[in-house]
LUMTI-222860 format. One record per residue (C-alpha): residue number from 1; residue in three letters; x, y, z. Coordinates in Angstrom, 1 decimal, decimal comma, always signed. Each point is the difference from the previous one (the first is absolute). Layout:
<atom k="NUM" r="ALA" u="X" v="Y" w="Z"/>
...
! end
This chain:
<atom k="1" r="PHE" u="-15,3" v="-73,5" w="-99,5"/>
<atom k="2" r="ALA" u="+1,7" v="+2,7" w="+2,1"/>
<atom k="3" r="ASP" u="-2,4" v="+2,7" w="-1,4"/>
<atom k="4" r="ALA" u="-3,0" v="-2,2" w="+0,8"/>
<atom k="5" r="VAL" u="+1,1" v="-0,6" w="+3,6"/>
<atom k="6" r="VAL" u="+0,7" v="+3,7" w="+0,6"/>
<atom k="7" r="GLU" u="-3,5" v="+1,0" w="-1,4"/>
<atom k="8" r="ALA" u="-1,7" v="-2,7" w="+2,1"/>
<atom k="9" r="LEU" u="+1,7" v="+1,2" w="+3,2"/>
<atom k="10" r="THR" u="+0,0" v="+3,7" w="-0,5"/>
<atom k="11" r="GLY" u="-2,8" v="+0,7" w="-2,5"/>
<atom k="12" r="THR" u="+2,4" v="+1,9" w="-2,2"/>
<atom k="13" r="PRO" u="+1,6" v="-1,3" w="-3,2"/>
<atom k="14" r="GLY" u="+3,6" v="-1,4" w="+0,2"/>
<atom k="15" r="PHE" u="+2,6" v="+1,0" w="-2,5"/>
<atom k="16" r="ALA" u="+2,5" v="-2,8" w="+0,0"/>
<atom k="17" r="SER" u="-0,9" v="-0,8" w="-3,6"/>
<atom k="18" r="SER" u="+0,4" v="+3,6" w="-1,3"/>
<atom k="19" r="LYS" u="+2,6" v="+1,1" w="-2,4"/>
<atom k="20" r="ILE" u="+2,1" v="+3,2" w="-0,2"/>
<atom k="21" r="THR" u="+0,9" v="+1,8" w="-3,2"/>
<atom k="22" r="PHE" u="+2,6" v="+2,8" w="+0,2"/>
<atom k="23" r="ALA" u="+2,6" v="+1,9" w="-1,9"/>
<atom k="24" r="SER" u="+3,7" v="-0,7" w="+0,7"/>
<atom k="25" r="ALA" u="+3,3" v="+1,5" w="-1,1"/>
<atom k="26" r="SER" u="+2,1" v="-2,9" w="+1,4"/>
<atom k="27" r="GLY" u="+3,6" v="+0,2" w="-1,0"/>
<atom k="28" r="GLY" u="+1,0" v="+3,1" w="+2,0"/>
<atom k="29" r="LYS" u="+0,2" v="+3,7" w="-0,7"/>
<atom k="30" r="LYS" u="+1,5" v="-0,6" w="-3,5"/>
<atom k="31" r="ASN" u="-3,2" v="-1,7" w="-1,1"/>
<atom k="32" r="LYS" u="-2,0" v="+2,7" w="-1,7"/>
<atom k="33" r="PHE" u="-2,9" v="-2,4" w="-0,8"/>
<atom k="34" r="LYS" u="-3,0" v="-1,1" w="+2,1"/>
<atom k="35" r="GLU" u="-1,7" v="-3,2" w="-1,0"/>
<atom k="36" r="ILE" u="-3,3" v="-1,4" w="+1,2"/>
<atom k="37" r="TYR" u="+0,1" v="-3,1" w="+2,3"/>
<atom k="38" r="ILE" u="-2,5" v="-2,3" w="+1,8"/>
<atom k="39" r="SER" u="+0,4" v="-2,1" w="+3,1"/>
<atom k="40" r="ASP" u="-1,8" v="-1,8" w="+2,7"/>
<atom k="41" r="ILE" u="-1,2" v="+2,1" w="+3,0"/>
<atom k="42" r="ASP" u="+3,0" v="-1,1" w="+2,0"/>
<atom k="43" r="GLY" u="+2,4" v="+0,9" w="-2,7"/>
<atom k="44" r="ALA" u="+0,6" v="-3,6" w="-1,2"/>
<atom k="45" r="ASN" u="+0,0" v="-1,0" w="-3,7"/>
<atom k="46" r="ALA" u="+0,8" v="+3,5" w="-1,3"/>
<atom k="47" r="ARG" u="+0,3" v="+0,2" w="-3,7"/>
<atom k="48" r="GLN" u="+0,5" v="+2,7" w="-2,6"/>
<atom k="49" r="LEU" u="-3,0" v="+0,7" w="-2,3"/>
<atom k="50" r="THR" u="+1,5" v="+2,6" w="-2,3"/>
<atom k="51" r="GLN" u="+3,2" v="+0,4" w="-2,0"/>
<atom k="52" r="ASP" u="-0,6" v="+3,5" w="-1,2"/>
<atom k="53" r="LYS" u="+3,4" v="+1,5" w="+0,9"/>
<atom k="54" r="SER" u="-1,8" v="+3,2" w="+1,0"/>
<atom k="55" r="LEU" u="-1,8" v="+1,5" w="+2,9"/>
<atom k="56" r="GLY" u="-3,2" v="-1,9" w="+1,1"/>
<atom k="57" r="TYR" u="-2,5" v="+1,5" w="+2,4"/>
<atom k="58" r="GLY" u="-2,9" v="-0,7" w="+2,2"/>
<atom k="59" r="PRO" u="-1,0" v="-3,7" w="-0,7"/>
<atom k="60" r="LYS" u="-3,6" v="-0,8" w="+1,2"/>
<atom k="61" r="PHE" u="-1,8" v="-3,4" w="+0,0"/>
<atom k="62" r="SER" u="-3,4" v="-0,5" w="-1,6"/>
<atom k="63" r="PRO" u="-2,7" v="-1,1" w="+2,4"/>
<atom k="64" r="ASP" u="+0,4" v="-3,7" w="-0,9"/>
<atom k="65" r="GLY" u="+3,8" v="+0,2" w="+0,3"/>
<atom k="66" r="GLY" u="+0,4" v="-1,2" w="-3,6"/>
<atom k="67" r="LYS" u="+1,2" v="+3,3" w="-1,5"/>
<atom k="68" r="ILE" u="+2,4" v="+2,8" w="+0,9"/>
<atom k="69" r="VAL" u="-0,2" v="+3,6" w="-1,3"/>
<atom k="70" r="TYR" u="+3,1" v="+2,2" w="+0,1"/>
<atom k="71" r="SER" u="+1,6" v="+2,9" w="-1,8"/>
<atom k="72" r="SER" u="+3,4" v="-0,1" w="-1,8"/>
<atom k="73" r="ASP" u="+2,3" v="+2,4" w="-1,9"/>
<atom k="74" r="LYS" u="+1,0" v="-2,8" w="-2,4"/>
<atom k="75" r="SER" u="-1,3" v="+1,8" w="-3,0"/>
<atom k="76" r="GLY" u="+1,7" v="+3,2" w="+0,9"/>
<atom k="77" r="TYR" u="-3,3" v="+1,3" w="+1,5"/>
<atom k="78" r="ARG" u="-1,9" v="-1,0" w="+3,2"/>
<atom k="79" r="ASP" u="-2,7" v="-2,4" w="-1,3"/>
<atom k="80" r="THR" u="-2,2" v="-2,5" w="+1,9"/>
<atom k="81" r="TYR" u="+0,0" v="-3,7" w="-0,6"/>
<atom k="82" r="VAL" u="-2,0" v="-3,1" w="+1,2"/>
<atom k="83" r="ILE" u="+1,8" v="-3,3" w="+0,5"/>
<atom k="84" r="ASP" u="-2,1" v="-3,2" w="+0,0"/>
<atom k="85" r="LEU" u="+1,9" v="-2,2" w="+2,4"/>
<atom k="86" r="ALA" u="-1,3" v="-3,3" w="-1,4"/>
<atom k="87" r="SER" u="+0,9" v="+0,7" w="-3,7"/>
<atom k="88" r="LYS" u="+2,8" v="+2,5" w="+0,7"/>
<atom k="89" r="LYS" u="-1,6" v="+2,1" w="-2,7"/>
<atom k="90" r="ARG" u="+0,5" v="+3,8" w="+0,4"/>
<atom k="91" r="THR" u="-2,4" v="+2,6" w="-1,4"/>
<atom k="92" r="CYS" u="+0,5" v="+3,8" w="-0,2"/>
<atom k="93" r="VAL" u="-3,3" v="+1,5" w="+1,2"/>
<atom k="94" r="ALA" u="+0,9" v="+3,7" w="+0,3"/>
<atom k="95" r="GLN" u="+2,5" v="+1,7" w="-2,4"/>
<atom k="96" r="PHE" u="-1,4" v="+3,5" w="-0,2"/>
<atom k="97" r="PRO" u="+2,2" v="+3,1" w="-0,4"/>
<atom k="98" r="GLY" u="+1,7" v="+0,8" w="+3,3"/>
<atom k="99" r="GLN" u="+0,0" v="-2,1" w="+3,1"/>
<atom k="100" r="ASN" u="-2,1" v="-3,1" w="+0,5"/>
<atom k="101" r="THR" u="+0,5" v="-1,2" w="+3,5"/>
<atom k="102" r="GLY" u="-1,3" v="-1,2" w="+3,4"/>
<atom k="103" r="ALA" u="-2,6" v="-2,4" w="-1,5"/>
<atom k="104" r="THR" u="-2,1" v="-2,2" w="+2,3"/>
<atom k="105" r="PHE" u="-2,8" v="-2,5" w="-0,7"/>
<atom k="106" r="SER" u="-3,6" v="+0,6" w="+1,1"/>
<atom k="107" r="PRO" u="-1,4" v="-2,6" w="+2,4"/>
<atom k="108" r="ASP" u="-1,7" v="-1,8" w="-2,9"/>
<atom k="109" r="GLY" u="+3,1" v="+0,1" w="-2,1"/>
<atom k="110" r="SER" u="-1,7" v="+1,7" w="-3,0"/>
<atom k="111" r="THR" u="+1,4" v="+3,5" w="+0,4"/>
<atom k="112" r="LEU" u="+3,3" v="+1,7" w="+0,7"/>
<atom k="113" r="ALA" u="+0,4" v="+3,3" w="+1,8"/>
<atom k="114" r="LEU" u="+3,2" v="+1,8" w="-0,7"/>
<atom k="115" r="SER" u="+1,7" v="+3,4" w="-0,4"/>
<atom k="116" r="LEU" u="+0,3" v="+1,4" w="-3,6"/>
<atom k="117" r="SER" u="+1,6" v="+3,2" w="-1,1"/>
<atom k="118" r="LYS" u="-1,5" v="-0,1" w="-3,5"/>
<atom k="119" r="PHE" u="-2,3" v="+2,9" w="+1,0"/>
<atom k="120" r="GLY" u="+2,8" v="+2,2" w="+1,3"/>
<atom k="121" r="ASN" u="+0,5" v="-0,4" w="+3,7"/>
<atom k="122" r="PRO" u="-0,1" v="-3,6" w="+1,3"/>
<atom k="123" r="GLU" u="-3,7" v="-0,9" w="+0,7"/>
<atom k="124" r="ILE" u="-1,8" v="-3,1" w="+1,4"/>
<atom k="125" r="CYS" u="-1,7" v="-1,9" w="-2,8"/>
<atom k="126" r="THR" u="-1,6" v="-3,4" w="-0,5"/>
<atom k="127" r="LEU" u="+0,0" v="-2,3" w="-2,9"/>
<atom k="128" r="SER" u="-0,7" v="-3,7" w="-0,9"/>
<atom k="129" r="SER" u="+2,6" v="-2,4" w="+1,4"/>
<atom k="130" r="SER" u="+0,5" v="-1,2" w="-3,5"/>
<atom k="131" r="GLY" u="+0,7" v="+3,5" w="-1,3"/>
<atom k="132" r="SER" u="-2,4" v="+2,7" w="-1,3"/>
<atom k="133" r="GLU" u="-0,5" v="+3,8" w="-0,2"/>
<atom k="134" r="PRO" u="+0,3" v="+1,4" w="+3,6"/>
<atom k="135" r="THR" u="-2,7" v="+1,7" w="+2,0"/>
<atom k="136" r="ARG" u="+1,3" v="+3,0" w="+1,9"/>
<atom k="137" r="LEU" u="-1,1" v="+0,3" w="+3,6"/>
<atom k="138" r="THR" u="+2,0" v="+3,0" w="+1,3"/>
<atom k="139" r="GLN" u="+0,7" v="+3,4" w="-1,4"/>
<atom k="140" r="THR" u="+2,5" v="+1,9" w="+2,1"/>
<atom k="141" r="ARG" u="+3,0" v="+2,3" w="-0,4"/>
<atom k="142" r="GLY" u="+2,2" v="-2,4" w="+2,0"/>
<atom k="143" r="THR" u="+1,2" v="-3,5" w="-0,3"/>
<atom k="144" r="ASP" u="-2,5" v="-2,8" w="+0,7"/>
<atom k="145" r="CYS" u="+1,4" v="-3,5" w="+0,4"/>
<atom k="146" r="SER" u="+0,1" v="-3,3" w="+2,0"/>
<atom k="147" r="PRO" u="-3,7" v="-1,1" w="-0,2"/>
<atom k="148" r="SER" u="-1,3" v="-2,8" w="+2,2"/>
<atom k="149" r="TRP" u="-3,6" v="-1,5" w="-0,2"/>
<atom k="150" r="SER" u="-2,4" v="-0,4" w="+2,8"/>
<atom k="151" r="PRO" u="-0,9" v="-3,7" w="+0,4"/>
<atom k="152" r="ASP" u="-3,5" v="+0,5" w="-1,4"/>
<atom k="153" r="GLY" u="+1,4" v="+1,8" w="-3,1"/>
<atom k="154" r="THR" u="-2,1" v="+3,2" w="+0,5"/>
<atom k="155" r="ARG" u="+2,8" v="+2,4" w="+1,1"/>
<atom k="156" r="LEU" u="+3,7" v="+0,7" w="-0,5"/>
<atom k="157" r="VAL" u="+2,6" v="+1,5" w="+2,4"/>
<atom k="158" r="TYR" u="+2,9" v="+1,8" w="-1,7"/>
<atom k="159" r="VAL" u="+2,7" v="+2,5" w="+0,6"/>
<atom k="160" r="SER" u="-0,1" v="+3,6" w="-1,2"/>
<atom k="161" r="ASP" u="+2,2" v="+3,0" w="+0,6"/>
<atom k="162" r="GLU" u="-2,5" v="+2,6" w="-1,3"/>
<atom k="163" r="ARG" u="+0,0" v="+1,8" w="+3,4"/>
<atom k="164" r="GLY" u="+3,8" v="-0,2" w="+0,5"/>
<atom k="165" r="SER" u="+1,6" v="-3,1" w="+1,5"/>
<atom k="166" r="PRO" u="-1,4" v="-3,4" w="-0,9"/>
<atom k="167" r="SER" u="-3,2" v="-1,0" w="+1,8"/>
<atom k="168" r="LEU" u="-2,6" v="-2,7" w="-0,3"/>
<atom k="169" r="TYR" u="-3,4" v="+0,4" w="-1,7"/>
<atom k="170" r="ILE" u="-3,0" v="-2,3" w="-0,6"/>
<atom k="171" r="ILE" u="-2,1" v="+0,3" w="-3,2"/>
<atom k="172" r="PRO" u="-2,9" v="-2,1" w="-1,4"/>
<atom k="173" r="ALA" u="+1,2" v="-2,5" w="-2,5"/>
<atom k="174" r="THR" u="-2,3" v="+1,6" w="-2,5"/>
<atom k="175" r="GLY" u="+1,4" v="+3,5" w="+0,6"/>
<atom k="176" r="GLY" u="-1,3" v="+2,9" w="+2,1"/>
<atom k="177" r="GLU" u="+1,1" v="+2,2" w="+2,8"/>
<atom k="178" r="PRO" u="+3,1" v="-1,3" w="+1,9"/>
<atom k="179" r="GLU" u="+0,2" v="+0,0" w="+3,8"/>
<atom k="180" r="ARG" u="+3,3" v="+0,9" w="+1,7"/>
<atom k="181" r="LEU" u="+0,9" v="-2,3" w="+3,0"/>
<atom k="182" r="ASN" u="+1,5" v="+1,7" w="+3,0"/>
<atom k="183" r="THR" u="+2,9" v="-2,3" w="+0,9"/>
<atom k="184" r="GLU" u="+1,8" v="+2,6" w="+2,1"/>
<atom k="185" r="SER" u="+3,2" v="-0,6" w="-2,0"/>
<atom k="186" r="SER" u="+1,4" v="+2,5" w="-2,4"/>
<atom k="187" r="TYR" u="+1,3" v="-2,5" w="-2,7"/>
<atom k="188" r="THR" u="-2,1" v="-3,1" w="-0,5"/>
<atom k="189" r="THR" u="+0,3" v="-2,4" w="-3,0"/>
<atom k="190" r="GLU" u="-0,5" v="-3,6" w="-1,2"/>
<atom k="191" r="PRO" u="-3,5" v="-0,7" w="+1,5"/>
<atom k="192" r="ASP" u="-1,4" v="-3,5" w="+0,1"/>
<atom k="193" r="TRP" u="-3,6" v="-0,8" w="+1,0"/>
<atom k="194" r="SER" u="-0,5" v="-2,9" w="+2,4"/>
<atom k="195" r="PRO" u="-1,9" v="-3,1" w="-1,1"/>
<atom k="196" r="ASP" u="-2,7" v="+0,6" w="+2,7"/>
<atom k="197" r="GLY" u="-0,5" v="+3,5" w="-1,3"/>
<atom k="198" r="LYS" u="+0,5" v="+1,7" w="+3,3"/>
<atom k="199" r="LEU" u="+3,6" v="+1,3" w="-0,2"/>
<atom k="200" r="ILE" u="+2,4" v="+1,6" w="-2,4"/>
<atom k="201" r="ALA" u="+3,8" v="-0,5" w="+0,5"/>
<atom k="202" r="TYR" u="+2,4" v="+2,5" w="-1,4"/>
<atom k="203" r="SER" u="+3,7" v="+1,2" w="+0,0"/>
<atom k="204" r="ILE" u="+1,1" v="+3,0" w="+2,1"/>
<atom k="205" r="SER" u="+3,2" v="+1,6" w="-1,3"/>
<atom k="206" r="SER" u="+0,5" v="+2,2" w="+3,1"/>
<atom k="207" r="GLY" u="+1,8" v="-1,7" w="+2,9"/>
<atom k="208" r="GLY" u="+2,3" v="-2,0" w="-2,2"/>
<atom k="209" r="GLY" u="-2,7" v="-2,2" w="-1,5"/>
<atom k="210" r="GLN" u="-3,0" v="-1,2" w="+2,0"/>
<atom k="211" r="ILE" u="-3,2" v="-1,9" w="-0,7"/>
<atom k="212" r="GLY" u="-3,3" v="+1,5" w="+0,9"/>
<atom k="213" r="VAL" u="-3,6" v="-1,4" w="+0,1"/>
<atom k="214" r="TYR" u="-3,1" v="+2,0" w="-0,4"/>
<atom k="215" r="ASP" u="-3,3" v="-1,2" w="+1,6"/>
<atom k="216" r="LEU" u="-2,8" v="+0,9" w="-2,4"/>
<atom k="217" r="ALA" u="-2,8" v="-0,4" w="+2,6"/>
<atom k="218" r="GLY" u="+1,7" v="+2,0" w="+2,7"/>
<atom k="219" r="LYS" u="+1,8" v="+2,4" w="-2,4"/>
<atom k="220" r="LYS" u="+3,1" v="-0,4" w="+2,0"/>
<atom k="221" r="ALA" u="+3,6" v="-0,7" w="-1,0"/>
<atom k="222" r="ARG" u="+2,8" v="-1,6" w="+1,9"/>
<atom k="223" r="VAL" u="+3,6" v="-1,0" w="-0,6"/>
<atom k="224" r="VAL" u="+0,3" v="-3,8" w="+0,3"/>
<atom k="225" r="SER" u="+3,7" v="-0,6" w="-0,7"/>
<atom k="226" r="ARG" u="+3,1" v="+0,3" w="+2,2"/>
<atom k="227" r="GLY" u="+3,4" v="+0,8" w="-1,3"/>
<atom k="228" r="SER" u="+0,6" v="+1,8" w="-3,4"/>
<atom k="229" r="GLY" u="+0,5" v="-0,7" w="-3,7"/>
<atom k="230" r="LEU" u="-3,4" v="-1,6" w="-0,5"/>
<atom k="231" r="GLU" u="-2,1" v="+0,6" w="-3,1"/>
<atom k="232" r="SER" u="-2,4" v="-1,7" w="-2,5"/>
<atom k="233" r="PRO" u="-2,4" v="-1,7" w="+2,3"/>
<atom k="234" r="SER" u="-2,2" v="-2,8" w="-1,4"/>
<atom k="235" r="TRP" u="-2,7" v="-1,7" w="+2,1"/>
<atom k="236" r="THR" u="-0,2" v="-3,8" w="+0,5"/>
<atom k="237" r="ARG" u="-3,4" v="-1,7" w="+0,0"/>
<atom k="238" r="ASN" u="-0,6" v="+0,4" w="+3,7"/>
<atom k="239" r="SER" u="+0,0" v="+3,9" w="-0,1"/>
<atom k="240" r="ARG" u="+2,4" v="+0,0" w="+2,9"/>
<atom k="241" r="HIS" u="+3,5" v="-0,7" w="-1,5"/>
<atom k="242" r="LEU" u="+1,7" v="+1,9" w="-2,7"/>
<atom k="243" r="VAL" u="+2,9" v="-0,9" w="-2,2"/>
<atom k="244" r="ALA" u="+2,3" v="+3,0" w="-0,5"/>
<atom k="245" r="SER" u="+3,4" v="+1,0" w="-1,2"/>
<atom k="246" r="GLN" u="+2,6" v="+1,1" w="+2,6"/>
<atom k="247" r="ASN" u="+3,4" v="+1,2" w="-1,2"/>
<atom k="248" r="GLY" u="+0,0" v="-2,4" w="-3,0"/>
<atom k="249" r="HIS" u="-1,4" v="-3,0" w="+1,9"/>
<atom k="250" r="LEU" u="-3,5" v="-1,4" w="+0,2"/>
<atom k="251" r="VAL" u="-1,6" v="-0,2" w="+3,4"/>
<atom k="252" r="LEU" u="-3,3" v="-1,1" w="+1,6"/>
<atom k="253" r="LEU" u="-1,5" v="+2,7" w="+2,2"/>
<atom k="254" r="ASP" u="-2,6" v="-0,7" w="+2,7"/>
<atom k="255" r="THR" u="-2,1" v="+3,1" w="+0,1"/>
<atom k="256" r="LEU" u="-1,2" v="-0,7" w="+3,6"/>
<atom k="257" r="THR" u="+3,4" v="-0,5" w="+1,6"/>
<atom k="258" r="GLY" u="+2,3" v="+1,9" w="-2,4"/>
<atom k="259" r="GLU" u="+2,3" v="-3,0" w="-0,1"/>
<atom k="260" r="THR" u="+1,8" v="-0,9" w="-3,3"/>
<atom k="261" r="THR" u="+1,3" v="-3,3" w="-1,3"/>
<atom k="262" r="LYS" u="+2,5" v="-0,1" w="-2,8"/>
<atom k="263" r="ILE" u="-1,0" v="-1,9" w="-3,1"/>
<atom k="264" r="SER" u="+3,2" v="-1,7" w="-1,3"/>
<atom k="265" r="ASN" u="+0,2" v="-0,7" w="-3,7"/>
<atom k="266" r="ASN" u="+3,8" v="+0,2" w="-0,7"/>
<atom k="267" r="LEU" u="-0,6" v="+3,2" w="-2,0"/>
<atom k="268" r="SER" u="+0,9" v="+3,6" w="+0,7"/>
<atom k="269" r="ASN" u="-1,4" v="+3,4" w="-0,9"/>
<atom k="270" r="ASN" u="-3,6" v="-1,3" w="+0,2"/>
<atom k="271" r="THR" u="-2,8" v="+2,6" w="-0,4"/>
<atom k="272" r="GLU" u="-3,7" v="+0,4" w="-0,6"/>
<atom k="273" r="PRO" u="-1,3" v="-3,3" w="+1,3"/>
<atom k="274" r="ASN" u="-3,6" v="-1,1" w="-0,7"/>
<atom k="275" r="THR" u="-1,7" v="-3,1" w="+1,5"/>
<atom k="276" r="SER" u="-2,5" v="-2,3" w="-1,6"/>
<atom k="277" r="ARG" u="-3,4" v="-0,3" w="+1,7"/>
! end
């Protein structure tokens, strides 16, 4: 109801009914494990999804919110799994030699983009969301990781350090020549493409941890956060607010005002949030 009211008044989608998935190492510094959790957008009803007793990474929702893809070291290697939230069934979809990490669903849910090191250096690849042989999109001498789909499914933004420090690049989803984005920051990671297709949010390691936003039409970048310790931005449905991690807590960041609101979930050491859309 709240989402319907917001959209009627503002013309942009509300996100009160959204969920957050994230990794957490609650239990303090002695806890060496990170499990995958899910909660409401305000932090309520947080529950643990995995009992892997290992390190879990980068959970991402499917477009319909019914599945979560993530990576885990539970087998002794970093593999990629998909959890069906209704049946609680978990499927390993990428278990190639080396690292299988950073997976994210395409807008239609049929395909995963992820970083695989089976070819040598970590490269951006795609494969079926149910598992298949991968298609390699990048071929560089650096590390390519953290892909995020454009809303129309035709392009991917990702991180590469082939020219030195990590920078953002866009490549067609079918492969081709990548385009480097000038964010005017020397160390940019964790990109997330906005639902309206106009903006890309990303983490800036310099300055103690900031969040930046790149305007694709104007080809301009700006820092949208205040304070420090911010990382792992994830857009909400309205393409204005971001959920991010700040010093182990989850926060809601308004990209127009720079204001942050803490999302309380009675957990600590929370990282890599992702919102359902």
